[in-house]
C-alpha positions in Angstrom: -75.6 -16.3 -31.6 -77.8 -16.2 -28.8 -76.5 -18.3 -25.5 -77.6 -18.0 -22.3 -74.9 -17.2 -19.0 -76.6 -19.2 -16.1 -75.6 -17.0 -13.5 -76.8 -14.0 -11.3 -73.1 -13.0 -10.8 -73.1 -9.7 -12.9 -69.3 -9.8 -12.5 -69.0 -13.2 -14.3 -71.5 -11.7 -17.1 -69.4 -8.8 -17.8 -66.6 -11.0 -18.0 -67.9 -13.5 -20.5 -69.6 -10.5 -22.2 -65.7 -8.8 -23.2 -63.9 -12.5 -22.8 -66.6 -13.1 -26.2 -66.5 -10.0 -27.7 -62.0 -10.2 -27.8 -62.8 -13.8 -29.7 -66.1 -14.3 -30.9 -68.0 -10.5 -31.5 -71.0 -12.9 -33.3 -71.5 -14.8 -30.1 -73.8 -12.3 -28.0 -74.2 -13.9 -24.0 -77.4 -12.7 -22.3 -77.3 -12.7 -18.7 -80.1 -15.5 -17.2 -82.9 -14.5 -14.9 -84.2 -18.0 -13.8 -84.2 -19.9 -11.2 -81.0 -20.5 -8.8 -80.8 -24.5 -9.6 -79.0 -25.5 -6.0 -75.0 -26.4 -7.2 -74.8 -29.7 -4.7 -71.8 -30.8 -6.8 -68.3 -32.0 -5.6 -66.2 -31.0 -8.7 -67.0 -27.8 -10.8 -68.0 -30.1 -13.8 -70.7 -31.5 -12.0 -71.9 -27.6 -10.6 -71.4 -26.1 -14.1 -73.3 -28.8 -15.8 -76.1 -28.2 -12.5 -76.6 -24.6 -13.4 -75.9 -24.4 -17.8 -79.5 -27.4 -17.5 -81.3 -25.3 -15.3 -81.0 -22.5 -17.4 -81.0 -24.4 -20.9 -84.3 -25.9 -19.3 -85.6 -22.4 -18.4 -84.3 -20.4 -21.9 -85.1 -22.7 -24.0 -81.8 -20.9 -25.1 -78.6 -22.9 -25.6 -76.3 -22.0 -22.5 -73.3 -21.9 -20.9 -72.1 -22.4 -17.1 -68.6 -21.1 -15.8 -68.0 -22.7 -11.6 -64.9 -21.3 -11.2 -62.6 -21.0 -8.3 -59.2 -20.8 -6.5 -57.1 -23.9 -5.0 -54.4 -23.4 -2.7 -51.9 -26.8 -2.8 -50.9 -26.2 0.7 -55.5 -26.6 1.4 -55.2 -29.5 -0.6 -57.0 -27.8 -4.1 -59.5 -26.1 -1.0 -61.4 -24.0 -0.9 -62.1 -25.8 -4.5 -65.5 -25.7 -5.5 -66.1 -24.1 -2.0 -64.7 -20.7 -3.2 -67.7 -18.9 -2.3 -68.7 -20.0 0.9 -65.3 -20.6 2.1 -66.3 -18.2 5.2 -70.0 -19.1 5.1 -73.1 -19.6 3.5 -73.7 -15.5 2.7 -71.5 -15.7 -0.5 -69.3 -13.1 1.8 -66.2 -12.6 -0.6 -64.4 -9.8 1.5 -65.3 -12.6 4.0 -63.7 -15.3 2.4 -60.7 -13.2 1.5 -60.0 -12.5 4.7 -60.5 -16.1 5.7 -58.1 -17.6 3.4 -55.2 -14.9 4.3 -55.7 -15.9 8.4 -55.0 -19.8 7.3 -52.0 -18.9 5.6 -50.9 -16.1 7.8 -47.5 -18.5 8.3 -47.2 -20.5 5.3 -43.9 -18.4 3.3 -43.9 -17.4 -0.4 -42.6 -20.8 -1.5 -45.2 -22.9 0.1 -48.2 -20.4 -1.5 -49.3 -21.9 -4.8 -52.4 -21.4 -5.9 -54.2 -21.9 -9.7 -57.9 -20.6 -10.5 -59.8 -23.2 -12.4 -62.8 -22.5 -14.5 -64.7 -25.0 -16.0 -67.4 -23.6 -17.9 -70.2 -26.5 -19.2 -72.3 -25.8 -22.7 -75.8 -27.0 -22.4 -77.5 -27.1 -25.6 -82.1 -27.2 -26.2 -81.7 -30.2 -26.9 -79.5 -31.7 -24.1 -76.6 -32.1 -25.4 -73.6 -31.8 -22.9 -70.0 -30.7 -23.3 -67.8 -29.4 -20.7 -64.5 -27.4 -20.7 -61.1 -26.2 -18.4 -59.3 -23.7 -18.0 -56.4 -23.3 -15.0 -54.4 -20.0 -14.7 -51.2 -20.6 -12.3 -49.6 -18.3 -9.8 -49.4 -17.6 -5.8 -51.2 -16.6 -3.2 -49.8 -12.6 -1.9 -49.7 -11.7 1.7 -52.3 -9.1 1.5 -55.1 -7.5 -0.6 -53.4 -5.1 -3.7 -55.4 -3.1 -6.4 -59.5 -3.0 -6.2 -60.0 -4.4 -9.8 -61.4 -7.5 -10.0 -63.5 -9.3 -7.9 -63.3 -12.3 -5.2 -59.7 -13.7 -4.7 -58.1 -11.4 -7.6 -56.7 -9.0 -4.3 -54.8 -11.7 -3.5 -53.8 -13.9 -6.6 -50.1 -13.3 -9.0 -50.0 -14.8 -11.6 -47.2 -16.5 -12.6 -45.5 -15.3 -15.8 -44.7 -11.8 -14.4 -41.7 -10.2 -14.1 -40.3 -10.7 -10.6 -39.2 -7.1 -9.6 -42.7 -5.8 -11.3 -45.6 -8.7 -10.1 -49.0 -7.6 -9.6 -52.0 -9.1 -8.4 -55.4 -9.4 -10.8 -57.2 -7.1 -8.1 -54.2 -4.6 -9.7 -54.4 -6.4 -13.4 -56.6 -4.1 -16.0 -60.1 -5.8 -17.9 -58.3 -6.4 -20.6 -54.9 -7.6 -19.1 -57.4 -10.5 -17.4 -59.6 -10.8 -20.3 -56.5 -12.3 -22.4 -54.8 -14.3 -19.5 -57.8 -15.4 -16.7 -58.8 -18.7 -16.1 -62.3 -18.3 -17.8 -60.5 -16.8 -20.7 -58.4 -19.8 -21.1 -61.5 -22.3 -20.9 -63.3 -20.4 -23.5 -60.7 -20.8 -25.6 -61.3 -23.9 -25.2 -65.1 -23.7 -25.9 -64.8 -21.7 -28.9 -64.7 -25.2 -31.3 -67.7 -26.4 -29.7 -69.8 -23.3 -29.9 -68.7 -23.4 -33.9 -70.3 -26.8 -33.6 -73.5 -24.9 -33.2 
């Protein structure tokens, strides 16, 4: 089955292709080359649906769209839906990460809890719509570590690790990230919906 992923972010395309290969090898996820809609929703679900609707309409294929971000407890859940634009409209991942670290500079470890959120929307060419969510809990490091991943990965320390050997997602292998990430968790919830197609 062929499904278009409604993003121009090559990192997300590669990540979804890796997740699908491990869980649904019969699913071919193709990149989207159509117009980018205005994401004016105020929730992850609203923005994911906006993108998936546009891709389904443009391609005539079932479309998936992920809207995701990092939500920091002490910041009331921000950056949240504004994660990609936290330091401005340029979508500068390095500037976003540096600004977030600066905002949390004096915050001690017990108060650095954060979660990666992913909402995946599925929209068919016939107009059926569904959303699923995945949450990856953890906390934020005081400085970046690791060259892997993208976005906020180098400062996110997932829960559930051995305290003596904790790593950021930037230090994870691709396989480790794909097995645990917020997108992988949302994708698992999506599998039954894909089966309905």
